[in-house]
N, CA and C of each residue as an Amber inpcrd file, in Angstrom:
protein
   723
  69.7320000  74.2680000  96.7270000  70.1230000  75.4260000  97.5280000
  69.1240000  76.5730000  97.3240000  68.7930000  77.2320000  98.4350000
  67.8410000  78.3420000  98.3650000  68.6060000  79.6110000  97.9850000
  68.1760000  80.2540000  96.9070000  68.9060000  81.4540000  96.5070000
  68.3610000  82.6880000  97.1960000  69.2760000  83.6050000  97.5190000
  68.8680000  84.7790000  98.2830000  68.1340000  85.7960000  97.4250000
  67.3280000  86.6330000  98.0480000  66.7650000  87.7920000  97.3650000
  67.8430000  88.8570000  97.3430000  68.0720000  89.4230000  96.1580000
  69.1630000  90.3880000  96.0200000  69.0250000  91.5360000  97.0230000
  67.8010000  92.0230000  97.2000000  67.5760000  93.1510000  98.1270000
  68.0530000  92.8350000  99.5400000  67.9070000  91.5880000  99.9260000
  68.3130000  91.1960000 101.2840000  69.8340000  91.1930000 101.4700000
  70.5580000  91.2130000 100.3640000  72.0290000  91.1760000 100.4460000
  72.6410000  92.5700000 100.5450000  71.8440000  93.5980000 100.2330000
  72.3970000  94.9620000 100.1170000  72.7670000  95.5450000 101.4790000
  74.0420000  95.9750000 101.5650000  74.5360000  96.6390000 102.7720000
  74.5480000  98.1560000 102.5890000  74.7130000  98.5860000 101.3240000
  74.8250000 100.0130000 101.0030000  74.3820000 100.2290000  99.5640000
  73.7190000 101.3650000  99.3180000  73.3700000 101.7000000  97.9420000
  73.2550000 103.2170000  97.7980000  73.8470000 103.7400000  96.7150000
  73.5760000 105.1210000  96.2960000  73.3270000 105.0900000  94.7910000
  73.3780000 106.2510000  94.1310000  73.0260000 106.2350000  92.6980000
  74.0940000 105.5690000  91.8290000  75.2880000 105.3470000  92.3980000
  76.3890000 104.7840000  91.6020000  76.7700000 103.3550000  91.9790000
  76.6900000 103.0340000  93.2510000  77.2150000 101.7530000  93.7310000
  76.2350000 101.0050000  94.6320000  76.3680000  99.6830000  94.6050000
  75.7010000  98.8200000  95.5800000  76.8100000  97.9830000  96.2170000
  76.7940000  97.8680000  97.5260000  77.6930000  96.9190000  98.1910000
  76.8150000  95.8330000  98.7920000  77.1000000  94.5830000  98.4140000
  76.3180000  93.4580000  98.9360000  77.1760000  92.6170000  99.8760000
  76.5100000  91.8480000 100.7060000  77.1840000  90.8430000 101.5230000
  76.9950000  89.5170000 100.7910000  77.9820000  89.1460000  99.9830000
  77.8410000  87.9490000  99.1450000  77.7620000  86.6920000 100.0120000
  76.7220000  85.8790000  99.7840000  76.6430000  84.6320000 100.5500000
  77.6600000  83.6120000 100.0170000  78.0710000  82.6740000 100.8680000
  78.9440000  81.6110000 100.3690000  78.2090000  80.7470000  99.3540000
  78.9740000  80.0960000  98.5000000  78.4760000  79.1420000  97.4860000
  77.7130000  79.8080000  96.3360000  77.7640000  81.1170000  96.2360000
  77.1810000  81.7980000  95.0720000  78.3470000  82.4340000  94.3080000
  78.4780000  82.1000000  93.0300000  79.5820000  82.6370000  92.2250000
  79.3940000  84.1290000  91.9910000  80.5080000  84.8240000  91.7390000
  80.4460000  86.2560000  91.4360000  79.8810000  86.4920000  90.0340000
  80.4200000  85.7220000  89.0760000  80.0490000  85.8920000  87.6600000
  79.6730000  84.5330000  87.0800000  79.2970000  84.5240000  85.8000000
  79.0900000  83.2430000  85.1110000  80.4150000  82.4960000  85.1380000
  80.3790000  81.2720000  85.5750000  81.6170000  80.4990000  85.6030000
  81.8850000  79.9430000  84.2190000  83.1680000  79.8850000  83.8860000
  83.5250000  79.3840000  82.5550000  83.1770000  77.9080000  82.4360000
  82.8000000  77.5290000  81.2280000  82.4540000  76.1100000  81.0070000
  80.9610000  75.8980000  81.1720000  80.4900000  74.8300000  80.5940000
  79.0420000  74.5790000  80.5010000  78.3670000  74.3710000  81.8450000
  79.1330000  73.7860000  82.8120000  78.4760000  73.4530000  84.0780000
  77.9470000  74.6950000  84.7980000  78.6010000  75.8460000  84.5590000
  78.1590000  77.0710000  85.2330000  76.9620000  77.7070000  84.5680000
  76.6210000  77.2610000  83.3710000  75.5330000  77.8970000  82.6210000
  74.2160000  77.7100000  83.3620000  73.4800000  78.7840000  83.4540000
  72.1700000  78.7070000  84.0880000  72.2170000  78.7930000  85.6080000
  73.4440000  78.8060000  86.1730000  73.5520000  78.8960000  87.6210000
  73.3790000  80.3530000  88.0630000  72.6880000  80.5320000  89.1700000
  72.4980000  81.8800000  89.7030000  73.8410000  82.4180000  90.1800000
  74.1310000  83.6700000  89.8760000  75.3320000  84.2980000  90.4140000
  75.0200000  85.7600000  90.7640000  75.9650000  86.4020000  91.4040000
  75.7260000  87.7700000  91.8790000  75.4560000  88.7230000  90.7120000
  76.1980000  88.5600000  89.6210000  75.9930000  89.4560000  88.4690000
  74.5660000  89.3390000  87.9290000  74.0860000  88.1120000  87.7740000
  72.7130000  87.9280000  87.2610000  71.6720000  88.5430000  88.1870000
  71.8440000  88.3070000  89.4810000  70.9100000  88.8800000  90.4580000
  70.9420000  90.4040000  90.3990000  72.1540000  90.9520000  90.2720000
  72.3130000  92.4150000  90.2390000  71.6800000  93.0140000  88.9870000
  71.8310000  92.3250000  87.8540000  71.2740000  92.8370000  86.5880000
  69.7470000  92.8320000  86.5930000  69.1720000  91.8830000  87.3160000
  67.7070000  91.8750000  87.4500000  67.2390000  93.0670000  88.2950000
  68.1150000  93.4980000  89.1770000  67.7940000  94.5970000  90.0940000
  68.0270000  95.9540000  89.4220000  69.1550000  96.0630000  88.7010000
  69.4770000  97.2980000  87.9750000  70.2180000  96.9160000  86.6960000
  69.6500000  97.3040000  85.5590000  70.0800000  96.7840000  84.2560000
  71.5430000  96.9360000  83.8880000  72.1840000  98.0440000  84.2920000
  73.5800000  98.2920000  83.8940000  74.6000000  97.7630000  84.8930000
  74.1640000  96.9400000  85.8150000  75.0610000  96.4630000  86.8800000
  76.3150000  95.7940000  86.3250000  77.4570000  96.1480000  86.9280000
  78.7270000  95.4800000  86.6140000  79.4440000  95.1550000  87.9140000
  80.0010000  93.9580000  87.9650000  80.7680000  93.5350000  89.1410000
  82.1360000  94.1970000  89.0810000  82.5580000  94.8340000  90.1760000
  83.8310000  95.5750000  90.1750000  85.0260000  94.7230000  90.5850000
  84.7920000  93.6230000  91.2720000  85.8740000  92.7090000  91.6990000
  85.2030000  91.3970000  92.0750000  85.9800000  90.3250000  92.0810000
  85.3920000  89.0060000  92.3610000  85.7370000  88.5190000  93.7530000
  84.8950000  87.6490000  94.2430000  85.2430000  86.8460000  95.4160000
  85.1170000  85.3870000  94.9850000  85.9800000  84.5240000  95.5160000
  85.8460000  83.0920000  95.2380000  84.4400000  82.6460000  95.6130000
  83.9800000  81.6030000  94.9550000  82.6050000  81.1320000  95.1710000
  82.3180000  80.8420000  96.6540000  83.2790000  80.2310000  97.3460000
  83.0540000  79.8780000  98.7530000  83.2130000  81.0610000  99.7050000
  83.9030000  82.1000000  99.2580000  84.1480000  83.2610000 100.1230000
  82.8860000  84.1010000 100.2390000  82.6020000  84.5430000 101.4620000
  81.4550000  85.4230000 101.6890000  81.9650000  86.8520000 101.8740000
  81.0230000  87.8060000 101.8860000  81.3900000  89.1480000 102.3200000
  81.1980000  90.2760000 101.3320000  81.8130000  91.4070000 101.6710000
  81.5730000  92.6880000 100.9870000  82.0550000  92.6660000  99.5430000
  81.1280000  93.0220000  98.6610000  81.4250000  93.0100000  97.2290000
  80.7260000  94.2010000  96.5800000  81.4690000  94.9150000  95.7230000
  80.9400000  96.1680000  95.1470000  80.4540000  95.9480000  93.7200000
  79.2820000  96.5050000  93.4490000  78.6710000  96.4550000  92.1140000
  78.4460000  97.8910000  91.6610000  78.8770000  98.1830000  90.4280000
  78.6520000  99.5300000  89.8790000  77.3190000  99.5540000  89.1480000
  76.6110000 100.6920000  89.2650000  75.2850000 100.7970000  88.6410000
  75.3340000 101.5120000  87.2940000  76.4880000 102.0900000  86.9560000
  76.6280000 102.7720000  85.6640000  78.0880000 102.7220000  85.2250000
  78.3390000 102.9440000  83.9030000  79.7090000 102.8110000  83.3910000
  80.7210000 103.7530000  84.0540000  80.2930000 104.9640000  84.3810000
  81.2290000 105.9270000  85.0050000  81.6990000 105.4180000  86.3710000
  80.7600000 104.8750000  87.1380000  81.0950000 104.3390000  88.4580000
  82.0300000 103.1360000  88.3310000  81.7590000 102.2940000  87.3410000
  82.6090000 101.1170000  87.1150000  84.0400000 101.5480000  86.7640000
  84.1350000 102.5300000  85.8620000  85.4510000 103.0300000  85.4340000
  86.2240000 103.6140000  86.6190000  85.5320000 104.4080000  87.4080000
  86.1620000 105.0570000  88.5640000  86.7420000 104.0280000  89.5390000
  85.9580000 102.9910000  89.8280000  86.4320000 101.9920000  90.7950000
  87.5170000 101.0930000  90.1910000  87.4180000 100.8230000  88.8910000
  88.4660000 100.0290000  88.2190000  89.8210000 100.7200000  88.3500000
  89.8240000 102.0470000  88.1800000  91.0730000 102.8160000  88.3020000
  91.5860000 102.7570000  89.7390000  90.6610000 102.8460000  90.6970000
  91.0780000 102.7520000  92.1020000  91.6980000 101.3880000  92.4070000
  91.1170000 100.3390000  91.8490000  91.6950000  98.9970000  92.0430000
  93.0830000  98.9130000  91.4040000  93.1790000  99.4440000  90.1680000
  94.4630000  99.4140000  89.4560000  95.5550000 100.1340000  90.2260000
  95.1850000 101.2650000  90.8260000  96.1810000 102.0680000  91.5570000
  96.3280000 101.6280000  93.0130000  95.7000000 100.4890000  93.3640000
  95.7650000  99.9430000  94.7210000  95.2360000 100.9220000  95.7700000
  94.1790000 101.6240000  95.4210000  93.5920000 102.6110000  96.3380000
  92.4010000 102.0520000  97.1160000  91.9820000 100.8500000  96.7700000
  90.8400000 100.2450000  97.4650000  91.3720000  99.4630000  98.6690000
  90.7860000  99.7080000  99.8120000  91.2380000  99.0820000 101.0370000
  90.3310000  97.8990000 101.3880000  90.8840000  96.6990000 101.3680000
  90.0660000  95.5060000 101.6330000  90.5860000  94.7730000 102.8680000
  89.6610000  94.3510000 103.7050000  90.0190000  93.5870000 104.9030000
  89.2140000  92.2930000 104.9280000  89.9100000  91.1860000 105.0770000
  89.2610000  89.8800000 105.1700000  89.5300000  89.2950000 106.5590000
  88.6320000  88.4290000 107.0030000  88.8790000  87.6450000 108.2070000
  88.9490000  86.1710000 107.8150000  89.9320000  85.4810000 108.3820000
  90.1020000  84.0500000 108.1110000  90.3090000  83.3240000 109.4390000
  89.7810000  82.1070000 109.5200000  90.0680000  81.2630000 110.6860000
  91.0620000  80.2130000 110.2100000  92.2390000  80.2000000 110.8560000
  93.2930000  79.2910000 110.3990000  93.5570000  78.2060000 111.4390000
  94.1120000  77.1090000 110.9310000  94.4030000  75.9300000 111.7280000
  95.7340000  76.1300000 112.4480000  95.7030000  76.2310000 113.7840000
  96.9380000  76.4170000 114.5490000  96.9800000  77.7920000 115.2010000
  97.9600000  77.9680000 116.1070000  98.1330000  79.2620000 116.7780000
  99.2490000  80.0370000 116.0980000  98.9140000  81.2400000 115.6480000
  99.9060000  82.0570000 114.9370000  99.8660000  83.4860000 115.4560000
 101.0480000  84.0280000 115.7310000 101.1170000  85.4120000 116.1770000
 101.6230000  86.2720000 115.0300000 100.6860000  86.7730000 114.2600000
 101.0550000  87.6490000 113.1480000 100.8970000  89.0990000 113.5980000
 101.9760000  89.8560000 113.5250000 101.8980000  91.2830000 113.8190000
 102.3780000  92.0400000 112.6090000 101.4200000  92.5160000 111.8400000
 101.7380000  93.2390000 110.6170000 102.7320000  92.4780000 109.7460000
 102.5220000  91.1830000 109.6540000 103.3910000  90.3480000 108.8220000
 103.0790000  90.6280000 107.3510000 104.1030000  90.9720000 106.5860000
 103.9310000  91.1680000 105.1440000 104.4220000  89.9270000 104.4120000
 103.5200000  89.2870000 103.6820000 103.9280000  88.1900000 102.7940000
 103.9820000  88.7620000 101.3870000 105.1660000  88.7310000 100.8100000
 105.4130000  89.3560000  99.5130000 105.9620000  88.2680000  98.5790000
 105.0470000  87.4180000  98.0980000 105.4630000  86.2880000  97.2600000
 104.6700000  86.3070000  95.9600000 105.3620000  86.3100000  94.8160000
 104.6810000  86.4130000  93.5200000 103.8390000  85.1700000  93.2050000
 102.7110000  85.4120000  92.5760000 101.7580000  84.3300000  92.2840000
 101.6180000  84.1540000  90.7750000 101.7140000  82.9080000  90.3530000
 101.5110000  82.5860000  88.9440000 100.1710000  81.8800000  88.7940000
  99.3200000  82.4320000  87.9310000  98.0390000  81.8020000  87.6450000
  98.2510000  80.8220000  86.4970000  98.1440000  79.5290000  86.8010000
  98.4020000  78.4990000  85.7870000  97.1440000  78.1270000  85.0090000
  96.0520000  78.8300000  85.2910000  94.7880000  78.5230000  84.6100000
  94.0720000  77.3920000  85.3120000  92.7980000  77.2390000  84.9700000
  91.9930000  76.1660000  85.5490000  91.9790000  76.2130000  87.0840000
  91.9420000  77.4300000  87.6270000  91.8700000  77.6720000  89.0800000
  93.0960000  77.1720000  89.8380000  94.2080000  76.9650000  89.1600000
  95.4320000  76.5640000  89.8520000  96.3910000  77.7420000  89.9200000
  96.8480000  78.0550000  91.1260000  97.8690000  79.0870000  91.2540000
  99.0220000  78.5430000  92.0840000 100.2230000  79.0650000  91.8160000
 101.4070000  78.6460000  92.5700000 102.2510000  79.8780000  92.8810000
 103.1300000  79.7240000  93.8630000 104.1220000  80.7660000  94.1460000
 105.2570000  80.5580000  93.1470000 105.5830000  81.5900000  92.4000000
 106.6360000  81.4790000  91.3900000 107.4310000  82.7870000  91.3600000
 108.6500000  82.7250000  91.8770000 109.4520000  83.9470000  92.0250000
 109.9500000  84.4940000  90.6980000 109.9070000  83.6720000  89.6460000
 110.4200000  84.1390000  88.3470000 109.2810000  84.5900000  87.4450000
 108.2890000  83.7250000  87.2710000 107.1950000  84.0220000  86.3260000
 105.9900000  84.7110000  86.9840000 105.9090000  84.6010000  88.3100000
 104.7160000  85.0800000  89.0190000 104.5540000  86.5970000  89.0020000
 103.3060000  87.0330000  89.2450000 103.0220000  88.4670000  89.3580000
 103.1010000  88.8630000  90.8280000 103.5400000  90.0880000  91.0410000
 103.7240000  90.5740000  92.4110000 102.4360000  90.4340000  93.2250000
 102.5750000  89.9550000  94.4540000 101.4170000  89.7890000  95.3320000
 101.8470000  90.0650000  96.7680000 101.0940000  90.9470000  97.4330000
 101.4440000  91.3280000  98.8010000 100.2060000  91.2870000  99.6890000
 100.3700000  90.7020000 100.8690000  99.2840000  90.6650000 101.8580000
  99.8580000  90.9160000 103.2500000  99.1430000  91.7290000 104.0290000
  99.4930000  91.9360000 105.4380000  98.5800000  91.0760000 106.3090000
  99.1720000  90.4790000 107.3510000  98.4030000  89.6290000 108.2630000
  98.5680000  90.0770000 109.7110000  97.4510000  90.0960000 110.4350000
  97.4530000  90.3810000 111.8730000  96.5540000  89.3840000 112.5830000
  97.0590000  88.7980000 113.6710000  96.2210000  87.8960000 114.4620000
  95.2610000  88.7330000 115.2970000  93.9750000  88.3690000 115.2690000
  92.9560000  89.1140000 116.0080000  92.5730000  88.4120000 117.3000000
  92.5160000  87.0750000 117.2530000  92.0520000  86.3300000 118.4240000
  92.6890000  84.9540000 118.4190000  93.1570000  84.5420000 119.5910000
  93.8030000  83.2350000 119.7070000  92.8900000  82.2470000 120.4050000
  92.8430000  81.0420000 119.8660000  92.1860000  79.9260000 120.5160000
  93.2550000  78.8900000 120.8300000  92.8460000  77.7920000 121.4530000
  93.8490000  76.7680000 121.7590000  94.4340000  76.1710000 120.4800000
  93.5660000  75.9460000 119.4990000  94.0240000  75.2500000 118.2830000
  93.8430000  76.0560000 117.0010000  93.2830000  77.2410000 117.1110000
  92.9660000  78.0330000 115.9140000  93.2700000  79.5000000 116.1590000
  93.3230000  80.2670000 115.0810000  93.5400000  81.7160000 115.1930000
  92.6220000  82.4420000 114.2130000  92.0110000  83.5210000 114.6890000
  91.2510000  84.4130000 113.8030000  92.2280000  85.4640000 113.2940000
  92.3650000  85.5410000 111.9820000  93.3900000  86.4030000 111.3720000
  92.7540000  87.4590000 110.4740000  93.2640000  88.6840000 110.6030000
  92.8680000  89.7630000 109.6870000  93.8570000  89.7730000 108.5190000
  93.3180000  89.8040000 107.2990000  94.1530000  89.7440000 106.0930000
  93.8800000  90.9890000 105.2480000  94.9510000  91.6900000 104.8910000
  94.7750000  92.8930000 104.0670000  95.5860000  92.7430000 102.7780000
  94.9280000  92.3170000 101.7030000  95.6620000  92.1810000 100.4390000
  95.9030000  93.5530000  99.8070000  97.1300000  93.7790000  99.3730000
  97.4530000  95.0360000  98.6760000  97.1900000  94.8540000  97.1810000
  97.5310000  93.6720000  96.6860000  97.2570000  93.3290000  95.2840000
  96.0130000  92.4340000  95.2690000  95.5540000  92.0710000  94.0940000
  94.3230000  91.2760000  94.0060000  94.4690000  90.0360000  93.1460000
  95.4570000  89.2090000  93.4660000  95.6590000  87.9780000  92.6770000
  94.6710000  86.8940000  93.0980000  94.4470000  85.9790000  92.1800000
  93.5500000  84.8610000  92.4680000  94.0960000  84.0080000  93.6270000
  93.2310000  83.6660000  94.5820000  93.5730000  82.8280000  95.7480000
  94.6820000  83.4390000  96.6100000  94.9210000  84.7370000  96.4660000
  96.0880000  85.3530000  97.1030000  96.1740000  85.1010000  98.6150000
  95.0980000  85.4090000  99.3320000  95.1230000  85.2530000 100.7940000
  95.3160000  83.7850000 101.1530000  94.6130000  82.9190000 100.4220000
  94.6420000  81.4890000 100.7340000  96.0520000  80.9110000 100.5670000
  96.7020000  81.2280000  99.4530000  98.0350000  80.6550000  99.2040000
  99.0960000  81.3430000 100.0730000  98.9330000  82.6510000 100.3210000
  99.8990000  83.3380000 101.1890000  99.8420000  82.8020000 102.6190000
  98.6470000  82.5200000 103.1250000  98.5530000  81.9190000 104.4570000
  99.1700000  80.5180000 104.4610000  98.9140000  79.7650000 103.3980000
  99.4720000  78.4110000 103.3090000 101.0040000  78.4200000 103.3430000
 101.6280000  79.4650000 102.7820000 103.1040000  79.5510000 102.8180000
 103.6130000  79.7480000 104.2460000 102.7520000  80.2360000 105.1310000
 103.1230000  80.4310000 106.5440000 102.7220000  79.2240000 107.3980000
 102.3380000  78.1330000 106.7250000 101.8170000  76.9230000 107.3760000
 100.5770000  77.2290000 108.1970000  99.8390000  78.2480000 107.7720000
  98.6210000  78.6660000 108.4810000  97.4360000  78.5260000 107.5330000
  97.2010000  77.2990000 107.0760000  96.1300000  77.0880000 106.0940000
  94.7730000  77.4480000 106.6870000  93.9010000  78.0010000 105.8470000
  92.5520000  78.3570000 106.2890000  91.7650000  77.0710000 106.5450000
  91.0420000  77.0450000 107.6680000  90.2200000  75.8720000 108.0020000
  89.2900000  75.5340000 106.8370000  89.2890000  74.2750000 106.4540000
  88.3960000  73.8180000 105.3960000  88.9000000  74.0630000 103.9800000
  90.0780000  74.7010000 103.8410000  90.5920000  74.9900000 102.4940000
  91.4560000  73.8300000 102.0170000  90.7760000  72.7650000 101.5830000
  91.4810000  71.5140000 101.2450000  92.4840000  71.7000000 100.1080000
  92.2300000  72.6740000  99.2220000  93.1560000  72.9200000  98.1160000
  94.5510000  73.3040000  98.6360000  94.5670000  73.9700000  99.7950000
  95.8510000  74.3970000 100.3800000  96.1100000  73.7080000 101.7250000
  95.6360000  72.4770000 101.8340000  95.8910000  71.6020000 102.9880000
  95.2450000  72.0870000 104.2870000  94.2010000  72.8520000 104.1790000
  93.4700000  73.2710000 105.3770000  92.4560000  72.2030000 105.7580000
  92.4070000  71.8630000 107.0490000  91.4790000  70.8130000 107.4940000
  90.1720000  71.4270000 107.9760000  89.0390000  70.7780000 107.7050000
  87.7780000  71.2690000 108.2520000  87.7470000  71.1180000 109.7680000
  86.9180000  71.9140000 110.4300000  86.7910000  71.8300000 111.8890000
  85.5330000  71.0180000 112.2250000  85.7170000  69.9920000 113.0290000
  84.5930000  69.1880000 113.5140000  84.3960000  69.4900000 114.9950000
  83.1580000  69.3750000 115.4370000  82.8690000  69.6080000 116.8490000
  83.6870000  68.6470000 117.7210000  83.9080000  67.4310000 117.2140000
  84.6860000  66.4430000 117.9810000  86.1530000  66.8630000 118.1490000
  86.6480000  67.7950000 117.3050000  88.0230000  68.3010000 117.4570000
  88.1390000  69.1760000 118.7070000  87.0530000  69.8980000 119.0310000
  87.1770000  70.9440000 120.0570000  86.3730000  70.6590000 121.3390000
  85.3530000  69.8320000 121.2260000  84.4960000  69.5850000 122.3950000
  84.9210000  68.2950000 123.0690000  85.4040000  68.4080000 124.3000000
  85.8710000  67.2230000 125.0180000  84.6900000  66.3060000 125.3340000
  84.9330000  65.0210000 125.1710000  83.8890000  64.0500000 125.4780000
  82.7450000  64.0590000 124.4840000  82.9870000  64.6540000 123.3010000
  81.9250000  64.6800000 122.2910000  81.6550000  63.2610000 121.7980000
  80.4000000  62.8570000 121.8720000  80.0390000  61.4830000 121.4850000
  79.7170000  61.4240000 119.9950000  80.4860000  60.6110000 119.3070000
  80.2170000  60.4130000 117.8890000  79.0940000  59.3970000 117.7220000
  78.1680000  59.7000000 116.8310000  77.1100000  58.7290000 116.5350000
  77.5620000  57.8880000 115.3390000  76.6910000  57.0010000 114.9040000
  77.0480000  56.1580000 113.7540000  77.0840000  56.9590000 112.4550000
  76.3650000  58.0680000 112.4520000  76.3530000  58.8730000 111.2330000
  77.6900000  59.5870000 111.0800000  78.0540000  59.8270000 109.8400000
  79.3150000  60.5230000 109.5880000  79.2020000  61.9670000 110.0800000
  80.1920000  62.4010000 110.8480000  80.1520000  63.7590000 111.3980000
  80.3910000  64.7970000 110.2940000  79.5820000  65.8380000 110.3070000
  79.7340000  66.9180000 109.3150000  80.6080000  68.0280000 109.9000000
  81.4300000  68.6770000 109.0630000  82.2140000  69.7950000 109.5860000
  81.3080000  70.9590000 110.0020000  81.7760000  71.7670000 110.9390000
  80.9880000  72.9120000 111.4050000  80.7500000  73.8760000 110.2370000
  81.8000000  74.1060000 109.4380000  81.6520000  74.9150000 108.2140000
  81.9020000  74.0160000 107.0260000  81.0230000  74.0960000 106.0330000
  81.1710000  73.2070000 104.8640000  81.9250000  73.9150000 103.7360000
  82.7890000  74.8460000 104.0900000  83.5860000  75.5890000 103.1020000
  84.8230000  76.1040000 103.8340000  85.6990000  76.8020000 103.1150000
  86.8430000  77.3770000 103.8300000  86.4200000  78.6690000 104.5350000
  87.0650000  78.9240000 105.6840000  86.6300000  79.9990000 106.5890000
  87.2710000  81.3420000 106.2170000  86.7460000  81.9400000 105.1350000
  87.2590000  83.2420000 104.6790000  86.0890000  84.1610000 104.3740000
  86.1660000  85.3850000 104.9260000  85.0630000  86.3470000 104.7890000
  85.6280000  87.7290000 104.4970000  85.0910000  88.3730000 103.4540000
  85.5010000  89.7460000 103.1140000  84.7920000  90.6930000 104.0820000
  85.4920000  91.1160000 105.1130000  84.8840000  91.8070000 106.2450000
  84.5910000  93.2910000 105.9680000  85.5050000  93.9440000 105.2330000
  85.3370000  95.3920000 105.0820000  85.9450000  95.8750000 103.7720000
  85.3250000  96.9180000 103.1990000  85.8880000  97.5320000 101.9940000
  85.7400000  99.0470000 102.0960000  86.7910000  99.7450000 101.6850000
  86.7770000 101.2180000 101.6830000  87.2300000 101.6860000 100.3010000
  86.4070000 102.5100000  99.6660000  86.7650000 103.0740000  98.3540000
  86.1410000 104.4570000  98.2310000  86.5010000 105.1640000  97.1690000
  85.9690000 106.5130000  96.9920000  84.7710000 106.5140000  96.0400000
  83.7260000 107.2270000  96.4400000  82.5780000 107.4030000  95.5590000
  82.9290000 108.3940000  94.4570000  82.0060000 108.5950000  93.5230000
  82.2260000 109.5320000  92.4120000  82.5060000 110.9450000  92.9420000
  81.9170000 111.2740000  94.0920000  82.1230000 112.6160000  94.6780000
  83.4490000 112.7420000  95.4210000  84.2470000 111.6530000  95.4240000
  85.5570000 111.7190000  96.0720000  85.5140000 111.4190000  97.5680000
  84.3120000 111.1770000  98.1050000  84.2040000 110.8690000  99.5370000
  84.3310000 109.3720000  99.7710000  84.9070000 109.0270000 100.9170000
  85.0910000 107.6140000 101.2520000  83.7600000 106.9080000 101.4920000
  83.6600000 105.7070000 100.9380000  82.5490000 104.8030000 101.2590000
  83.1890000 103.6350000 102.0060000  82.7520000 103.4370000 103.2430000
  83.3510000 102.3920000 104.0780000  82.2360000 101.4630000 104.5620000
  82.3310000 100.1980000 104.1740000  81.2520000  99.2480000 104.4780000
  81.8180000  98.0030000 105.1520000  81.1650000  97.6010000 106.2370000
  81.5550000  96.3700000 106.9180000  80.4610000  95.3230000 106.7270000
  80.8620000  94.1110000 106.4140000  79.8990000  93.0270000 106.1640000
  79.8370000  92.0930000 107.3700000  78.6530000  91.9340000 107.9630000
  78.5170000  90.9920000 109.0840000  78.8770000  89.5750000 108.6450000
  79.3450000  88.7690000 109.6050000  79.6550000  87.3700000 109.3070000
  78.3880000  86.6260000 108.9050000  78.4820000  85.7250000 107.9300000
  77.3360000  84.8570000 107.6530000  77.1980000  83.8300000 108.7800000
  76.0900000  83.1330000 108.7530000  75.7430000  82.2150000 109.8540000
  76.8300000  81.1720000 110.1280000  77.3690000  80.5560000 109.0670000
  78.3360000  79.4640000 109.2960000  79.6240000  79.9610000 109.9520000
  80.1020000  81.1240000 109.5230000  81.3370000  81.7080000 110.0670000
  81.1120000  82.1050000 111.5320000  79.9710000  82.7500000 111.7910000
  79.6320000  83.1840000 113.1540000  79.4830000  81.9810000 114.0850000
  78.8910000  80.9000000 113.5680000  78.7010000  79.6840000 114.3690000
  80.0440000  79.0670000 114.7430000  80.9520000  79.0020000 113.7800000
  82.2740000  78.4320000 114.0710000  82.9750000  79.2530000 115.1570000
  82.9440000  80.5760000 115.0460000  83.5800000  81.4160000 116.0670000
  82.9260000  81.2240000 117.4390000  81.6000000  81.1070000 117.4340000
  80.8620000  80.9320000 118.6860000  81.2740000  79.6120000 119.3720000
  81.3970000  78.5630000 118.5710000  81.7900000  77.2640000 119.1220000
  83.2440000  77.2640000 119.5860000  84.1120000  77.9920000 118.8730000
  85.5090000  78.1140000 119.3070000  85.5750000  78.8910000 120.6290000
  84.7660000  79.9530000 120.7220000  84.7020000  80.7200000 121.9720000
  84.2920000  79.8240000 123.1450000  83.3740000  78.9370000 122.8580000
  82.8090000  78.0930000 123.9040000  83.7350000  76.9270000 124.2920000
  84.3240000  76.2850000 123.2760000  85.0300000  75.0330000 123.5450000
  86.5470000  75.0820000 123.3240000  87.0760000  76.1440000 122.7340000
  88.5060000  76.1320000 122.3830000  89.2330000  77.3860000 122.8940000
  88.5570000  78.1520000 123.7490000  89.1600000  79.4220000 124.2130000
  90.2570000  79.1530000 125.2410000
């Protein structure tokens, strides 16, 4: 895999913060366990760019989009408090399997982190987790959904959508099926080669983030879709509208 130049990922920078558009398949931090050792991740790239860099929040390895890095301890502390007090506004876009009409739907189901990247809905032991969902665009077989997590639990958007039977395309962990061109294009001729999915990951992108800078003014950044996400939407527009 070709690793990106950190400078090319930057959407915003001031003396305190950098907001990058994280590419898919690049981890946020060093992954636990030996296999992650030596692998390029956003934190390593950021530290090469500015020595005191700290990641303020994580995105799953497959998730792309807006991610904030603090350039000094004061900035990191300030944003950590904003996250703790639920003052950071995050918007994700997901492409889900099926047609769903979500109008400010609040999913309020507690999530238990069982370790080893496994999470479940657990009303007794789980930690509070809330996400708002709005349908943005309808296709014949899919829906583009805006997701606004209020809390920041692991896999929160993915598992909350799965509880609505609206699994994210390609999210096999939560029964989401990948999208193939043969699913949407009528008369698509399959060759002898095995057909590859349009997106080789689950279709989730951190679209926008709003937080306060050290001066108390809002910083609002929108992250353009990466190529694979944009391609899937383009093909849905063409063949599944």
